C-alpha positions as CSV (number, residue, x, y, z in Angstrom):
1,M,-33.9,65.8,17.8
2,M,-33.5,67.4,14.9
3,N,-33.3,66.6,11.3
4,N,-31.5,68.9,9.2
5,K,-29.5,68.7,5.6
6,I,-25.4,70.5,6.4
7,T,-23.9,67.6,5.8
8,E,-25.6,66.5,2.5
9,G,-27.5,67.9,-0.3
10,T,-26.7,70.8,-2.0
11,I,-24.5,73.5,-0.3
12,W,-25.7,76.4,-1.3
13,K,-29.3,76.0,-0.9
14,Q,-28.6,74.5,2.5
15,A,-26.8,77.0,3.3
16,I,-29.4,80.1,2.5
17,L,-32.0,78.2,4.2
18,F,-29.9,78.3,7.4
19,F,-28.6,81.8,6.6
20,I,-31.3,83.4,6.4
21,P,-33.3,82.5,9.7
22,I,-30.2,83.5,11.3
23,L,-30.1,86.9,9.6
24,F,-33.5,87.9,11.0
25,G,-32.5,86.8,14.2
26,T,-29.8,88.8,14.0
27,F,-31.2,91.4,12.5
28,F,-34.2,91.2,15.8
29,Q,-31.4,91.4,18.1
30,H,-29.9,94.4,17.1
31,L,-33.8,95.7,16.9
32,Y,-33.7,95.8,20.4
33,T,-30.9,98.3,20.4
34,I,-32.4,100.2,17.2
35,V,-35.5,100.5,19.4
36,D,-34.4,102.2,22.2
37,A,-32.3,104.6,20.2
38,V,-35.7,105.9,18.6
39,I,-37.6,105.9,21.6
40,V,-34.9,107.7,23.1
41,G,-33.4,110.1,20.3
42,R,-37.4,110.8,19.1
43,G,-39.1,110.9,22.6
44,L,-36.5,111.7,25.0
45,G,-33.7,114.0,23.2
46,T,-30.3,114.3,21.9
47,A,-28.5,114.1,25.4
48,E,-30.7,110.6,26.1
49,L,-29.9,109.5,22.5
50,A,-25.9,110.0,23.2
51,A,-26.2,108.0,26.9
52,V,-27.8,105.4,25.8
53,G,-25.3,104.8,22.3
54,G,-22.4,106.7,24.0
55,S,-20.2,104.9,26.2
56,A,-22.4,102.7,27.7
57,A,-23.0,101.0,24.8
58,K,-19.6,100.3,24.3
59,Y,-18.4,98.2,27.8
60,I,-22.3,96.4,26.9
61,A,-21.1,95.6,23.5
62,M,-17.4,94.8,25.3
63,I,-19.0,92.1,27.6
64,T,-21.5,90.9,25.3
65,N,-18.8,90.3,22.0
66,F,-16.6,88.5,25.0
67,F,-18.7,85.8,25.7
68,I,-20.3,85.5,22.0
69,G,-16.3,85.1,21.4
70,I,-15.6,82.2,24.0
71,S,-19.7,80.6,22.7
72,I,-17.5,79.7,19.4
73,G,-15.8,77.3,21.7
74,V,-19.0,75.8,22.9
75,T,-20.6,75.9,19.4
76,A,-17.9,74.3,17.5
77,Y,-17.5,71.3,19.5
78,A,-20.9,71.0,19.8
79,S,-21.2,71.6,15.8
80,R,-19.0,68.4,15.6
81,S,-20.7,66.4,18.1
82,Y,-23.5,66.8,16.2
83,G,-22.3,65.5,13.0
84,E,-20.3,62.9,14.6
85,K,-24.1,62.2,16.3
86,N,-22.3,61.5,19.9
87,F,-25.2,63.0,21.9
88,K,-24.1,62.2,25.1
89,K,-21.1,64.4,24.3
90,L,-23.3,67.0,22.8
91,K,-25.4,67.1,26.6
92,A,-22.0,67.3,28.3
93,I,-20.4,70.3,26.4
94,I,-23.9,72.4,27.1
95,F,-24.6,71.7,31.1
96,N,-20.8,72.5,31.2
97,G,-20.7,75.6,28.5
98,T,-23.5,77.3,30.5
99,L,-22.1,76.5,33.9
100,L,-19.0,78.1,32.5
101,F,-21.1,80.9,31.3
102,V,-22.9,81.5,34.4
103,C,-19.7,81.9,36.5
104,L,-18.3,84.6,34.2
105,G,-21.4,86.8,33.8
106,L,-21.8,86.7,37.4
107,I,-18.0,88.1,37.7
108,F,-18.3,90.8,34.8
109,S,-21.8,91.7,35.8
110,I,-20.5,92.7,39.6
111,I,-17.0,94.5,38.1
112,G,-19.0,96.2,36.2
113,I,-21.7,97.5,37.9
114,V,-19.4,98.3,40.7
115,F,-16.9,100.2,38.9
116,S,-19.6,101.7,35.9
117,F,-19.1,105.9,37.0
118,E,-15.1,105.2,36.8
119,F,-15.5,103.6,33.7
120,L,-17.6,106.0,32.3
121,N,-15.0,108.6,33.4
122,L,-12.0,106.9,31.6
123,M,-14.0,107.1,28.3
124,G,-14.1,110.8,28.7
125,T,-18.0,110.5,28.5
126,P,-19.3,114.5,28.0
127,K,-19.3,115.9,32.2
128,D,-23.4,116.7,30.8
129,N,-24.2,113.1,29.6
130,I,-22.0,110.8,32.3
131,D,-25.1,111.1,34.8
132,L,-27.8,109.6,32.3
133,S,-24.8,107.1,30.7
134,N,-24.2,105.6,33.7
135,T,-28.0,105.3,34.4
136,Y,-28.3,103.4,31.6
137,L,-25.0,101.6,31.9
138,K,-25.8,100.1,35.9
139,T,-29.6,99.0,35.0
140,Y,-28.4,97.0,31.8
141,L,-25.5,95.6,33.8
142,Y,-27.5,93.9,36.4
143,G,-29.2,92.0,33.8
144,I,-26.2,91.5,31.4
145,L,-26.5,87.2,32.7
146,F,-30.0,87.2,30.1
147,C,-28.3,88.6,27.2
148,V,-25.1,86.0,27.6
149,I,-26.7,83.3,27.7
150,Y,-29.7,84.0,25.2
151,N,-26.2,84.2,22.8
152,L,-25.3,80.8,24.0
153,F,-28.3,78.6,23.9
154,T,-29.3,80.4,20.3
155,G,-25.2,79.2,19.4
156,I,-25.9,76.2,20.5
157,L,-29.0,75.7,18.6
158,R,-27.3,76.5,15.8
159,A,-24.9,74.2,16.0
160,M,-27.7,71.7,15.8
161,G,-28.9,72.7,12.6
162,D,-31.6,75.1,14.4
163,S,-31.6,78.6,12.9
164,K,-35.5,78.7,12.8
165,R,-36.6,78.6,16.1
166,P,-34.4,81.0,18.2
167,L,-36.2,83.0,15.3
168,Y,-39.6,83.1,16.5
169,I,-38.6,83.3,20.1
170,L,-36.5,86.3,19.2
171,M,-39.7,87.8,17.1
172,F,-41.9,87.8,20.0
173,C,-39.5,89.1,22.5
174,S,-38.3,92.2,20.3
175,I,-42.3,93.1,19.6
176,L,-42.4,93.0,23.7
177,N,-39.4,95.0,24.1
178,I,-40.8,97.5,21.8
179,I,-43.9,97.6,24.3
180,L,-41.9,98.0,27.3
181,D,-40.3,100.7,25.6
182,L,-43.2,102.8,25.2
183,L,-44.7,101.4,28.3
184,L,-42.0,102.9,30.4
185,A,-39.6,104.7,29.1
186,L,-42.7,107.3,27.7
187,V,-45.6,106.5,29.8
188,L,-44.3,105.9,33.1
189,G,-41.6,108.4,32.3
190,L,-38.7,106.2,33.4
191,G,-36.2,107.4,30.6
192,V,-33.2,105.8,29.7
193,F,-34.0,103.7,33.2
194,G,-36.8,102.4,31.7
195,V,-34.8,101.7,28.3
196,A,-32.6,99.5,29.9
197,I,-35.2,97.2,32.0
198,A,-37.4,96.9,28.8
199,T,-34.1,95.0,26.8
200,V,-33.5,92.9,30.2
201,F,-36.3,91.7,30.9
202,S,-37.0,91.4,27.0
203,Q,-33.6,89.2,26.9
204,G,-34.2,87.2,30.0
205,V,-37.6,86.0,28.6
206,S,-35.5,85.0,25.4
207,A,-33.0,83.0,27.6
208,V,-35.4,80.9,29.2
209,L,-38.0,80.0,25.8
210,L,-34.3,79.2,24.5
211,F,-33.8,76.7,27.1
212,I,-36.7,75.0,27.1
213,L,-36.1,74.5,22.9
214,L,-32.8,72.9,24.0
215,L,-34.5,70.3,26.7
216,R,-37.1,69.6,24.0
217,S,-34.6,68.9,21.4
218,L,-32.4,66.5,22.9
219,E,-35.0,65.1,25.1
220,N,-35.1,62.0,23.0
221,T,-32.0,61.1,22.5
222,E,-29.4,59.2,25.0
223,H,-29.3,60.0,28.9
224,Y,-26.6,62.2,30.2
225,K,-26.2,62.2,34.0
226,L,-25.4,65.6,35.0
227,S,-21.9,66.2,35.6
228,V,-19.3,68.5,36.0
229,D,-16.3,68.0,33.3
230,F,-13.3,70.3,34.4
231,P,-11.2,68.3,31.4
232,L,-14.4,69.4,29.0
233,M,-14.4,73.0,30.2
234,K,-10.9,73.8,29.8
235,D,-11.2,72.2,26.2
236,V,-13.8,74.8,25.6
237,A,-12.2,77.6,27.0
238,I,-8.7,77.0,25.1
239,L,-11.1,77.1,22.1
240,G,-13.4,80.1,23.0
241,I,-11.5,81.7,25.6
242,P,-9.0,83.4,22.9
243,A,-11.0,84.4,20.4
244,G,-13.4,86.2,23.9
245,I,-9.8,87.9,24.6
246,Q,-9.7,89.4,21.4
247,S,-13.2,90.5,21.5
248,I,-12.4,92.4,24.9
249,L,-9.1,94.0,23.5
250,A,-10.7,95.1,20.3
251,S,-13.6,96.4,22.3
252,F,-10.8,99.0,24.5
253,S,-9.8,100.0,21.0
254,N,-13.5,100.3,20.1
255,M,-13.7,102.1,23.1
256,A,-10.0,103.9,22.4
257,V,-12.3,105.4,19.1
258,Q,-15.7,106.3,21.1
259,S,-12.9,108.1,23.4
260,T,-11.9,109.9,20.1
261,V,-15.7,110.6,18.8
262,N,-15.9,112.4,22.5
263,T,-13.7,115.4,22.2
264,F,-16.5,116.4,19.9
265,S,-19.2,117.7,20.5
266,T,-22.4,115.9,22.0
267,M,-24.1,116.5,18.8
268,T,-21.2,114.8,16.9
269,V,-21.4,111.8,19.6
270,A,-25.1,111.5,19.0
271,A,-24.6,111.5,15.4
272,W,-21.7,108.9,15.4
273,S,-24.7,107.1,17.9
274,A,-27.4,107.1,15.0
275,Y,-25.3,105.8,12.4
276,I,-23.5,103.0,14.7
277,K,-27.2,101.8,14.7
278,L,-27.2,101.5,11.1
279,D,-24.0,100.1,11.3
280,G,-24.9,97.3,13.5
281,I,-27.4,95.9,10.5
282,V,-24.8,95.3,8.0
283,D,-22.9,94.1,10.8
284,A,-25.9,91.6,11.9
285,F,-25.3,90.5,7.9
286,I,-21.8,89.7,8.4
287,S,-22.6,87.9,11.6
288,A,-25.2,85.7,10.1
289,L,-22.8,84.9,7.4
290,S,-20.1,83.6,10.1
291,G,-22.5,82.0,11.9
292,S,-23.4,79.8,9.2
293,V,-20.1,79.2,8.6
294,I,-18.7,77.9,11.7
295,T,-21.7,75.3,11.7
296,F,-21.2,73.7,8.4
297,V,-17.6,73.5,9.1
298,G,-18.0,71.9,12.4
299,Q,-20.3,69.3,11.4
300,N,-18.7,68.7,8.4
301,L,-15.6,68.0,10.1
302,G,-17.3,66.1,12.4
303,A,-18.7,63.8,9.8
304,G,-15.3,63.2,8.7
305,K,-16.1,65.3,4.9
306,I,-12.9,68.0,4.4
307,D,-14.2,68.8,0.7
308,R,-17.7,69.5,2.1
309,V,-16.0,72.1,4.7
310,K,-14.0,73.9,1.6
311,K,-16.9,73.7,-0.5
312,S,-19.3,75.6,2.1
313,V,-16.8,78.2,3.0
314,K,-16.4,78.9,-0.5
315,Q,-20.4,78.9,-1.1
316,I,-21.5,80.8,1.7
317,T,-18.5,83.3,1.1
318,I,-19.9,83.7,-2.5
319,I,-23.5,84.6,-1.4
320,G,-22.5,87.1,0.8
321,Y,-20.4,89.2,-2.1
322,M,-23.5,88.8,-4.2
323,M,-26.0,90.1,-1.0
324,M,-23.9,93.0,0.2
325,P,-24.2,95.3,-2.4
326,I,-27.9,95.4,-2.2
327,I,-27.7,95.9,1.5
328,I,-25.4,98.9,1.2
329,A,-27.5,100.1,-1.8
330,V,-30.4,100.2,0.5
331,F,-28.3,102.1,3.3
332,I,-27.0,104.7,0.9
333,L,-30.5,105.4,-1.2
334,N,-32.3,106.1,1.9
335,R,-29.7,106.9,4.4
336,F,-31.6,110.1,5.2
337,T,-35.1,108.2,6.1
338,L,-32.8,106.1,8.2
339,L,-30.9,108.2,10.7
340,S,-34.3,110.4,10.8
341,M,-36.0,107.7,12.7
342,F,-33.4,108.5,15.5
343,T,-33.9,112.0,16.3
344,T,-35.5,115.3,15.3
345,D,-32.1,117.1,14.8
346,Q,-31.5,118.1,11.3
347,E,-27.6,118.7,12.1
348,V,-27.5,115.3,13.7
349,V,-28.9,113.5,10.7
350,A,-27.2,115.5,8.5
351,T,-23.8,114.8,10.0
352,S,-24.6,111.2,10.7
353,A,-25.6,110.3,6.5
354,N,-22.4,112.4,6.2
355,I,-20.2,109.6,8.0
356,L,-22.4,106.5,6.2
357,L,-22.1,107.4,3.1
358,F,-18.2,107.8,3.7
359,V,-18.1,104.5,4.8
360,I,-20.7,101.9,4.2
361,P,-19.7,100.8,0.7
362,M,-16.4,100.3,2.0
363,Y,-17.9,97.2,3.6
364,I,-18.1,95.2,0.7
365,V,-14.4,94.2,1.3
366,T,-14.1,93.2,4.9
367,I,-16.6,90.0,4.2
368,P,-12.9,87.1,4.4
369,Q,-12.2,88.1,7.5
370,Y,-15.3,87.7,9.5
371,L,-16.0,84.3,7.6
372,L,-12.7,82.8,7.2
373,S,-11.8,83.3,10.9
374,Q,-14.8,81.8,11.6
375,A,-14.1,78.7,9.8
376,V,-10.6,78.5,11.0
377,R,-12.1,78.3,14.8
378,G,-14.8,75.9,13.6
379,L,-11.7,73.8,11.9
380,G,-10.4,73.6,15.3
381,K,-7.7,76.7,16.0
382,S,-7.7,79.0,18.4
383,I,-4.5,81.1,19.1
384,M,-3.4,82.4,15.4
385,P,-6.7,83.5,15.1
386,M,-6.4,85.4,18.1
387,L,-2.8,87.1,17.3
388,L,-4.5,87.9,13.7
389,G,-7.6,89.2,14.8
390,L,-5.3,91.3,18.0
391,F,-2.9,92.4,15.1
392,G,-5.6,94.1,13.0
393,S,-9.0,95.2,16.0
394,V,-5.9,96.1,18.2
395,G,-3.0,97.3,17.0
396,L,-3.8,98.8,13.4
397,R,-6.8,100.1,15.1
398,L,-4.5,102.3,17.4
399,L,-2.1,103.1,14.7
400,W,-5.1,104.8,13.0
401,I,-6.4,106.8,16.1
402,F,-3.2,108.1,17.3
403,V,-0.5,108.3,13.9
404,I,-3.2,108.5,11.1
405,F,-6.2,110.3,12.4
406,P,-4.5,113.4,13.7
407,Y,-3.7,114.5,9.6
408,N,-7.3,114.2,8.8
409,P,-9.3,114.7,12.2
410,T,-12.6,114.5,11.4
411,I,-15.6,111.9,12.4
412,E,-15.8,110.5,8.7
413,F,-11.9,109.6,8.7
414,L,-12.3,108.1,11.9
415,G,-15.4,105.8,11.2
416,L,-13.0,104.7,7.7
417,S,-10.7,103.0,9.6
418,Y,-13.1,100.1,10.2
419,P,-13.4,98.7,6.7
420,V,-9.4,99.4,5.8
421,I,-8.6,97.5,8.4
422,S,-11.0,94.6,7.8
423,F,-9.7,94.8,4.6
424,I,-6.1,94.5,5.4
425,M,-7.5,91.6,7.8
426,S,-9.3,89.7,5.3
427,I,-5.8,89.0,2.8
428,L,-4.2,88.0,6.0
429,F,-7.2,85.3,7.0
430,F,-7.2,84.6,3.6
431,A,-3.2,83.2,3.5
432,Y,-4.0,81.6,6.9
433,Y,-7.0,79.7,6.0
434,R,-5.3,78.4,2.9
435,I,-2.5,76.8,5.4
436,V,-5.1,75.4,7.7
437,V,-6.9,73.6,4.8
438,N,-3.6,72.4,3.3
439,R,-2.5,70.5,6.5
440,L,-6.0,69.0,6.8
441,E,-5.8,68.0,3.2
442,Y,-2.4,66.3,3.6
443,N,-3.5,64.8,7.1
444,K,-6.2,63.1,5.3
445,P,-6.7,59.5,5.7
């Protein structure tokens, strides 16, 4: 059993110590897709880069984000039980949460494999690119369960205050992924099929190692007899599934964005794919902050420290505002060098750099949306965060695509929809967070 200082000590110091391993872990997880893009774009070609980073990536992201959303239910209850020092309940949450994830993961995998070509066609994937995209997507879906379980186990360990050991495992498996990418895609000439195999296998290794870590972390705690607990599954589902549904519907709106991107040339699709890889690093930073918030909120709520809940959210948000300008500046100053990692096609690099310069600076205004949405979920709220999220990520985004975008139909203006909508959602989530916290204080014994 681990000791942690999440429920005591100086908050900002503990938040940074907890956050940094999550940031590096999220970065190395994203490194999987970046390495794929670099090897595919520079070693195979522009068409292959569009296949790996285009419509297929959107479907994979939809499934992954759905399970990350559901895992919020598991991690919120796990962090609360850990804060209460109720380890028997914690083990029950882990077992039943894993069982739920395996069943749902198999269902999504089978559906995706059967209908992969139809999905790509529905999204308007360019005809000269659909076969390569289908090869990559279908191969990845055979092993998507490994990715699902990896994210669940990582979230549980972080909920228990352990953000370092998942990082070490992920670093090892990232290196393994790079080696397998080079071997399978380039040396053995397996192309995008080899890239997908390398990623799936590496994530499988991560999932197994994390499972071993979980067992060892809880080996000296109260004994729990494995049993299926449907009421507990229901509680987890009630908190997690709304977030999962929001993620799926948000992914559909992202697919609408990708479908709009697909109306441009293959060169522009490749440029968008390269930009999205770097955009994902910014998203990794925000996701790491969000992961810190839900753990600090959950454990301190379980320990009955409402004042510390508020202070944790405030101080982690300040950390975000201090670090985000640095990240943005690094990306802007090095945009051509960074984007040249993915392709030697200078037209692709120039177009992608223009998108980045136009959109990335706006991300400074998106921090409250991500952090406060996780904070209220850590406080046990699920329905209202889902409704607010759907209003922004689905309603406003579709409004932008079908109503606003036609007035300025450029790829840069399309990308601008993300930070603008996030700014609006930041205002709404701040108002809702204040309502939830005020109610907690009013009901505090």
